[in-house]
C-alpha positions in Angstrom: 95.5 180.9 61.7 97.4 181.7 64.9 100.2 180.6 67.0 99.5 178.7 70.2 100.4 181.7 72.3 97.6 183.8 70.8 95.2 180.9 70.9 95.8 180.0 74.5 95.9 183.6 75.7 92.6 184.1 74.0 91.0 181.5 76.2 92.1 183.1 79.5 92.1 186.9 78.8 89.7 189.4 77.4 92.1 191.2 75.0 92.6 191.0 71.3 93.2 187.2 71.1 89.9 186.5 73.0 88.0 188.8 70.6 89.6 187.0 67.6 88.4 183.7 69.0 84.9 185.2 69.3 85.1 186.2 65.6 86.1 182.6 64.8 83.2 181.2 66.8 80.8 183.7 65.0 82.1 182.6 61.6 83.9 185.8 60.8 87.4 184.2 60.8 88.4 180.9 59.2 91.0 179.0 61.3 93.3 176.6 59.4 95.2 173.9 61.4 97.4 170.9 60.8 97.4 167.8 63.1 100.9 169.0 64.3 99.5 172.4 65.2 96.5 170.9 67.0 98.8 168.6 68.9 100.9 171.6 70.0 97.7 173.3 71.2 96.8 170.0 73.1 100.2 169.9 74.8 99.9 173.5 75.9 96.3 173.0 77.1 97.3 170.0 79.2 100.2 171.8 80.8 97.8 174.7 81.7 95.3 172.3 83.1 97.9 170.8 85.4 98.7 174.4 86.6 95.1 175.5 86.8 93.0 172.3 87.4 89.6 174.1 87.0 90.5 175.0 83.4 89.6 172.2 81.0 90.2 173.0 77.4 89.2 169.6 75.9 85.8 170.9 74.7 87.4 173.8 72.9 89.9 171.5 71.3 87.1 169.2 70.2 85.4 172.2 68.7 88.5 173.0 66.7 88.5 169.5 65.3 84.9 170.0 64.0 85.0 173.6 62.9 88.6 174.4 61.8 89.8 173.6 58.4 92.4 170.8 58.7 95.2 170.3 56.2 98.3 168.1 56.0 101.1 170.0 54.3 104.5 168.6 53.5 107.3 170.0 55.6 109.0 173.0 54.2 112.1 172.1 52.0 114.3 174.4 54.0 114.0 176.3 57.3 112.3 179.7 57.1 111.9 180.9 60.7 114.7 181.3 63.2 112.8 178.7 65.2 112.2 175.6 63.1 109.3 174.6 65.3 107.4 177.7 63.9 107.7 176.6 60.3 104.6 174.4 60.7 102.5 177.6 60.7 104.1 178.8 57.5 103.7 175.4 55.9 100.1 175.4 56.9 99.5 178.8 55.4 101.2 178.0 52.1 99.4 174.7 51.7 96.0 176.1 52.5 96.4 179.3 50.5 96.1 181.4 53.6 97.6 184.9 53.2 97.7 185.7 56.9 99.1 184.3 60.2 98.0 185.9 63.4 100.7 185.7 66.0 102.7 187.6 68.5 105.6 185.1 68.0 108.8 187.1 67.3 110.2 184.5 64.9 107.0 184.4 62.8 106.8 188.2 62.8 110.3 188.3 61.5 109.3 186.4 58.4 106.3 188.6 57.6 106.0 188.8 53.8 107.5 185.4 53.1 105.9 184.2 49.9 103.1 186.7 50.3 102.1 185.6 53.8 101.4 188.5 56.2 102.0 188.0 59.9 100.0 190.3 62.1 99.9 190.6 65.9 96.5 189.9 67.3 95.7 193.6 68.0 96.6 194.7 64.5 94.5 191.9 63.0 91.6 192.8 65.2 91.8 196.5 64.2 92.0 195.8 60.5 89.5 192.9 60.1 87.2 192.7 63.1 86.7 196.3 64.3 83.0 197.0 64.7 
């Protein structure tokens, strides 16, 4: 599971987020989403499409719907992250039993270890789990 920044940067660049997406497409990484997270990805994708018209991410978002594990967690009973909008990623991890969030988001990195959930930057995740 990752934040939208890692996900979107993975589409456009060749660095760690892109390689993590390749790992997901190859079945080496399981991606867990909620409808709220998917909607955030959709909003970001549409904004990028307006700035860069040749870039159309609809097919990739449709692939997410088919291949990602979807869950519908309850909202957290109290805020965890300094940015309440990021709590949806924590709620998703807790509900799905995921022990890891991949994100470069400072607010998520600050809650690393919350209820046993590790938050790793994309490069650290890649080096630990997808290094060939």
